[in-house]
N, C-alpha and C positions, 0 to 999 in steps of 0.2 A: 596176150594178142586178143585181136575183134577181127571176127569176121572172115575165120577161116573158110574155106569151100572145099568140100572133101569130093573126091572121086569114085573111094571106095571104102566101104565099112565092112566088116564082120567080129561080132562082137562087139568087144573093146579098142579094136585095130582096126585104125584108120589111114588111108593115104589122101594129102592133098595133092591139089591141082599142079604142083611143082613133082610132084613123085617120093614125096618126105614123108614117112612113115610117122604115126604117132599114136601113141598111148592115151585112151579118153577116160578122162578125169573131170570131164565137164556135163557127163551125162547123168541124169536122172532115171534110168532103166533099172531099178534097183533090184528087181527080183531076173533080170536079164534074159526075158522070155519072148524078145522082140525078134528074134530069129529064132525059135523055135518051131520045129515043120511043123507040130499040130497047131499053131497058133496062124503059121504059114497060109496052110493050106484050108485052114478054115476062113479065114479073110480071101481068100482067092474063089473059093466055091461060092461064099455069099455073094461076092461081086458077079460071079456067073447067072445067080440067080435072081438077084435083084437090082443089078447095074451099078454105074458108078456113082452116082446121088441119088438120096431119099431126097425128092423134089417138091414135097411140101412143108410147110412148116407144122409144127407138131399138134397145132390148136386144128387142123383141118384134118389130118389123119398120119400116120405112120406104119412101119413094118412090125411084123411081130417079133423079130428080135432085141428090139429097144424094151417093149413091155418083158419080154423072157429076163432080160438083162436086169433090168430093173427088179423084178423076182428076189432074183439070185444076190445081188445087193443088197436088201430089203434084209434078206434072211443073214446074210454073213455078218451085218452090222448088227443087227438085232433089232430094226426097226420097224413099225406095220408097213411101211411103202419107201420107195425111193421115187427121183425125178432125173431122168439124165437130161444134159445139156449138151451143147456141141465142145465147150469149154467152161473151163474155171473163170477166166476172163469175163467170158459173155454171162455165165452163172452170177457171176457176184454184180456184174452191172444190172440184171435183172433181177434177182430175187430181192435183196437189199432195198431196191426204192419200191418192190411190190408191199415187202412185209411195212414199210412204213410209213406210205401213202403221202401227205401232205402236212402231219400233224405228229409224227412219232420224234424219238429221241433216239439218238444214234451213241453208244459210248464205244469209240475207237482207239485200240491199242496202237500207240505209237510208231510201234515195229511191228504192226501189221504189214501182209502184203500191199504191194499198190492199189492191185485191183480192187480190194476191199476199200479202199479212201476213194478210189473212179466210182465206184458204186454208190458211196456214201455220199458223194458230191453229186450225183444224178437224183438221188434222194433230196437232197439240200435242196436243190434248185427247185424242185417239187415242193418247197416248206418245209420240209423237216428240218430237225435242229442237230449239230454235229457237234462232238466234245470229244476231247481225248483223252488218255490216262497214259504214264507213261507202263510200260511193261511190267507186268507182275506188281504192280503200284496199287494193294488192295485198296491201302487208305483212301489214295486221290480217287480212285472207283469208286469208293463206297459216298464219298463227299461229294460227288457227280451225282450219283444214285439219290441223296437225301434231297438233291435242288431240285430235282426233278422229279420227286416220287409220285406227283401228282398225274403227270403224262399217263395216259391210258397205254401208248405203246412205246416199251422200251428195248432196245437191242443192244447189247453188248457184244463187240465184235473184235476175232482174235484169231494170230493163228492156231494151230495144233503143234505142230512140228515147225520151227521157226527154219526159215530158207536158207538164210545165213550161214546160224552159227549149230543148227540141228539141235539146238535146247527146244526144252518141251515147257509149253504153256502152263501154269498151275490151274486148271481146269477143275481141279478139288476144290480151289476158295473162290475161281469165278461161279461157276455153277452154284455155290453156297449163295453167294450174294444176288445172282441171278433169282433164286428162289425167294429171299429175303424180300427182294423189293419188285416181284414181279416180273420180271424182265426176261426176255427169251435170250439166250448164250447162241452168237452164231460161232461156229469152230471150223476155219477152213485149214483142212490135217491134209495138202494137197500134196505133202512130202511123207506123211506117218502111214495114211493108208496103203496097205501091202508090205508094211517095212512094222510098226509097231502095233499090237494086239495084246487079247487077252492075259490075265494069270503071268506077268511076270516071274522069273525068281533067278538065282545067281547065275545058274547055268546057260537060261532064256533070256539075257535080257532085253531084247523086242518084247518076249512075250510070243503069243501064241496066234496065229490063223491071220495075223496083219489084217483083222478089223476093224485097226483106229486108237486113234488115243482116247477117245471115251472109254471103249474097254479097256485099254488097259489100265486106269485109273479107276475101274470097277464102276461108273457111273451110270444112271439112268437118263433116259433121253426126254424127261419131262418138261424140261425148260431148254433144252438143247435141240440144236439144228445143224448137221453135224456133213459138211464138204468134204469130197474127195475128190480124187480126178484117175482117169487111167492110163496117162501119158507119163508116170514116173514110176509106177512100180508095175504097170502091165502091160506097157509097150503099145500104146495102140490111144486113139483119138476119143475124150469127151469127159466129163465130169457129171457128180450126180450130189442130190442133198438128199440126205434120207429126213425122212418125214413121217407124219400119220396119214392115210388115205384123204382125208379132209383139205389138209395143204397141201397134197397135192394137187388136187384138182382146182385150188386156189391159184397154183403158180403156172398150170393148164392154161387158163384165161387170163393171168395178170403179170405173170414174168414177162418181160416183153421178146425176150430169143424165142418164147415158144410161142407166139403169135405172129412175130415179122421177120422171124430168121430159121433159115435150115438148122438140122440137129444131127448134120453129118452124114459120113456113109453107112451104109448097112455090113459093110464088112468091118467097119472100126468094132462095131456090136459083136460080129461071129469071133473077132479075134478076141474081144473081152469074156463071152462066154467059154472058149477055150481054155484062156489066161485062167479063169478061176477054176474051173479044171486043173489047171497046172498046179495052181496056190494048194489045192486040196490035194494032191496027191505028191507033191515034193517044195512045198511051201517052207514047211520048217529046216528041210536040209540047206536051201536057198538061204535063208535068213540068219543061220547058222554060219555058213559061211560069209558070206556078210560081215556078220561081227569078229571072224576072226581076222580078216583082210582087215579090215577098221582099225581095232587095235594094233596090226603090227605097223599099220600106216601113224599111227599118233604117236608109237614107240620112235619110232625114229626120225621123223620130224623134230619130237620133243628133243633127242639125243643130240642132232644138230643144232639146236641150242633158239628154235623158233618160238613163239609165245603161239600156241595152240588155242583154241577155244574150241572145246569140248566135252561138254559135263554127262554125255549120256552115252555115248560111247554110237549115237546115230552114225547112221555113213554119210555124214556132212562135217567133213573137216574143216574149221576156217585158220587161216596163217595170215596173224596180223601184219601188218606194215607198219614200221614204226617211222621211217618215212616215204609218204604215199607218191611223192613226187619219182620216185624209183619204181614203180610198180610195173608198168609198161615194159621198159627196160628187162626187168625181172622175168618177167612172161613170155618176153622174146628167146632170154638163155634158156627158160623150161622148155621153151617151144624148140630150140634149137638141137635140144636135149630130149627131146620126141615125146613133151608133155602137153599135153591139152587140158586146161583149165578153167574156171570162170573166175574173171576181174570183178571185185566188187570195187568200183572208185565211187569218191563223192561226186554225186549227190545218190548213188542207187543206198548207201549208207548213209551215217553221218559221218561229221568230219571228226577224226580221231578213231575211227572205225575201220578208216579200209583193211581191205584185205586180200588175199586169194582162197578161194573155193574148192575144195577138193571135194569130190562125189565119187564114193565107192560103190559097184555093182558086186553080186556072183558072179558076174561072166569075167570079171577081169582077174588077172593070173598071179601068181606068187611072185614073178619076174617080172611084170609091170608094176607092182608094188616096189619090188627092188630098183627099178628104174624113175621109180618117182622118187624116193629117197636119195641116188643117186645125182637125178638134177637140179635136187633141191641143195645138196653137197656144194655142187657148180656154184648155183645162185648165190647160197651163200659166200663163197668166197669171194663175189663180187658185191655183195653187201657191204660187207667188211672195208672195203675200201673207199665205202662214200657215208657209212652211217655213223 
């Protein structure tokens, strides 16, 4: 189903305009703090104090909540500074062209999120060069780096956690090549930030703190620009790039959203700061719950005979469609059985890779996972008649 309009939301329980209830497996509010009263009250208080909009572009002025949030983000991920934008899309559209100018070379992972491709095309229109390589194909990437080794500005562009499958980019290998060929590595970890973090082990497969995939792999930031967003794990608005103080000043004047657009409401930053406190207080418990629910969902779907792509236990579960022409009808069956999820048709994904994306959050319940599996069981009976 596409374009469902919801009139009631409480955690992962929804009602649409027809009064039909749904369990939400289409959101990415992983930590489930969007309804936490601490976060809600912080946003309301900030609205009363600062109003509903911050009416400057960032280059002109800002309110203190933005700089406080940037300091806290930098501490969490372990960089000197960070720069906050209104969204990951606007960040990618502004930062990538700013870095490349009219003579840089971009090496784009073909599976990277479309907003990075859009940012790369903007840079290409200004004279930069764009080449691409297959996901995690280090041989192909190295050949391109050798071909363009004389370029002064080289940027490897990749997802951190891939948004369709929950797989992790091979950041150690990408970082090694970036250092070998004097390139920067741009990592958009919109989904990973808040979920994966440092020092993973067998009982904590996501690691600790939710401070991102760079920390998960134990890498440094010498050649890495790390991007995360707040609308996934933190239930609020905005995105950031973790960087040096010098790079932050450069983005302030050169990344177009900072000099031509707004940054979002102050209430979003108040919500973020509250969310960071919640992460420090209860984040590990939330991530452990996500892990338990995700493993239950994966096990149930596989037992029904579905082809499930998930090599990491990240809470994105991709169910492949053998015959994508039946995807919409399958989604209608799931909808009728109270499940909302994300359809991934061509050209959103490559031909042959079409499927249904299930996302799990810590505020989903065991009963909702049971209903998810039951709905897929009913859909399986339909698919058996057409596949």
